[in-house]
C-alpha positions in Angstrom: -19.2 -11.4 15.7 -17.4 -12.0 12.4 -16.7 -15.7 12.1 -14.2 -16.3 9.3 -12.1 -19.3 9.8 -10.1 -18.4 6.7 -8.4 -15.6 8.5 -6.2 -16.5 11.5 -4.5 -13.2 12.1 -5.1 -9.5 11.4 -1.8 -7.4 11.6 -2.9 -3.8 11.6 -1.7 -0.3 12.6 -2.7 0.9 16.0 -6.3 1.9 16.4 -7.6 -0.3 13.5 -7.9 -3.2 16.0 -10.5 -1.2 17.9 -12.6 -0.8 14.7 -12.3 -4.5 13.7 -13.1 -5.6 17.3 -16.2 -3.3 17.1 -17.2 -5.2 13.9 -17.0 -8.4 15.8 -13.5 -9.7 14.9 -12.2 -12.0 17.6 -9.7 -10.0 19.7 -7.3 -12.9 19.9 -6.8 -12.6 16.1 -5.9 -8.9 16.3 -2.2 -7.8 16.3 -2.0 -4.0 16.5 1.4 -2.6 15.9 3.0 0.9 15.9 5.4 2.0 13.2 8.5 -0.2 12.9 7.0 -2.8 15.3 7.1 -6.4 14.1 5.5 -9.7 14.9 6.4 -13.2 13.8 3.4 -15.4 12.9 3.6 -18.9 11.4 7.1 -18.3 10.1 6.4 -14.9 8.5 7.5 -11.6 9.9 5.2 -8.6 9.6 6.3 -5.0 10.3 4.0 -2.0 10.2 5.8 0.8 8.5 5.1 4.5 8.2 2.8 5.9 5.5 2.1 9.5 5.1 -1.7 9.9 4.9 -4.5 11.6 6.8 -6.5 9.7 9.4 -9.4 12.1 8.9 -12.3 9.9 7.7 -14.9 10.8 10.3 -15.1 14.3 11.8 -16.0 12.8 15.2 -13.0 10.4 15.2 -10.0 12.3 13.8 -6.5 10.9 14.2 -7.6 8.0 16.3 -5.8 5.4 14.2 -2.2 5.1 12.9 -1.9 5.1 9.1 0.7 2.6 7.8 1.9 0.2 5.2 3.3 -3.3 5.9 6.5 -5.1 5.2 6.1 -8.9 5.0 9.1 -11.3 4.9 9.8 -14.9 5.4 13.0 -16.8 4.7 12.4 -16.8 0.9 10.3 -13.8 -0.1 9.6 -10.1 0.8 6.7 -7.9 0.0 6.2 -4.2 0.8 2.7 -2.7 0.7 2.9 1.1 0.9 -0.7 1.7 1.9 -2.2 4.9 0.7 0.8 7.1 0.9 2.3 10.4 -0.2 5.8 10.7 -1.6 8.5 11.2 1.0 11.7 9.7 2.3 10.2 6.5 3.8 11.1 4.4 0.8 14.8 4.8 1.2 14.4 4.1 4.9 12.6 0.8 4.0 15.6 -0.2 2.0 18.0 0.8 4.8 16.0 -1.4 7.3 15.1 -4.4 5.1 17.3 -4.4 2.1 16.1 -5.2 -1.4 12.3 -6.0 -1.7 11.0 -8.5 -4.2 7.6 -7.0 -4.8 6.3 -3.5 -3.9 2.6 -2.8 -4.0 2.4 0.9 -4.3 -0.3 3.6 -4.2 -0.2 5.2 -7.6 -3.6 6.7 -8.3 -6.3 9.0 -7.0 -3.8 11.7 -7.2 -4.4 15.4 -7.3 -2.4 18.6 -6.5 -4.7 18.9 -3.5 -3.6 15.5 -2.2 0.1 15.6 -3.0 1.0 14.7 0.6 -1.3 11.6 0.7 -1.3 10.0 -2.7 1.5 9.4 -5.2 1.4 9.9 -8.9 2.4 6.9 -11.0 5.8 8.5 -11.7 6.4 9.0 -8.0 5.4 5.3 -7.4 8.1 4.3 -9.9 10.7 6.5 -8.2 9.6 5.1 -4.8 10.2 1.5 -6.1 13.7 2.6 -7.1 14.3 4.2 -3.6 13.1 1.0 -1.9 15.2 -1.1 -4.3 12.2 -3.2 -5.3 12.7 -5.9 -7.9 9.1 -5.5 -9.1 6.5 -2.8 -8.7 2.8 -3.4 -8.8 0.9 -0.1 -9.0 -2.4 -0.3 -7.0 -5.3 1.9 -5.9 -6.5 2.6 -9.5 -9.6 1.4 -11.4 -11.6 0.7 -8.3 -13.6 3.9 -7.7 -13.2 7.5 -8.7 -12.0 10.0 -6.2 -9.9 12.2 -8.5 -10.3 14.0 -11.8 -8.0 11.8 -13.9 -9.4 9.1 -16.2 -9.6 5.7 -14.6 -7.0 4.1 -16.9 -4.5 7.0 -16.8 -2.5 5.7 -13.7 -1.4 2.3 -15.2 -0.6 3.9 -18.6 1.6 6.6 -16.9 3.1 3.9 -14.6 4.1 1.7 -17.6 5.6 4.7 -19.4 7.6 5.8 -16.3 8.8 2.3 -15.5 10.0 1.8 -19.1 11.8 5.1 -19.0 13.4 4.4 -15.7 14.2 0.7 -16.2 11.8 -0.5 -13.4 10.2 -4.0 -13.7 6.5 -3.5 -13.4 3.5 -5.9 -13.1 0.1 -4.7 -13.9 -3.0 -6.2 -15.7 -3.0 -5.7 -19.4 -5.9 -3.6 -20.5 -7.2 -4.0 -24.1 -9.2 -1.4 -25.8 -11.5 -1.6 -28.8 -14.0 1.0 -30.2 -16.8 -0.1 -27.9 -14.6 0.1 -24.7 -12.2 -2.0 -22.8 -12.3 -5.8 -22.4 
């Protein structure tokens, strides 16, 4: 059993709870939710929101889990995490349901024409932030491991350019380059 006293709750899309429980996570800490379902925990509201992505990770266990993002809000702040997500109309629906979002953590890398339905380009992530009326956008899912053919540092460069062009406030680590490589 996973014994981690630092984690008191796991709010997850349906089906992920089964996996975590199989890994030994205490069932009382698991809170599986369907799309648009919410739970209040310790003064914070968590809502699992739709995310367009494939649940095909293991050919023996296809479509057994719900793919989703999460919207987190308390009486002062709001955060929207898209999860791995393709570009579609969910971002305007997020705004319709929750209003303006302070910070949006958005999938913005590992893109390819072959994965257009499941991963956004940096430019699409910037547009998604506008559609969700996010005050700030933090592009994520880049620089960790390579799944696509684009250079590892291309996503943040493209996101910065698109955000500047479209007037979107963007937060991302600053990457410095020198002849020997990045620092």
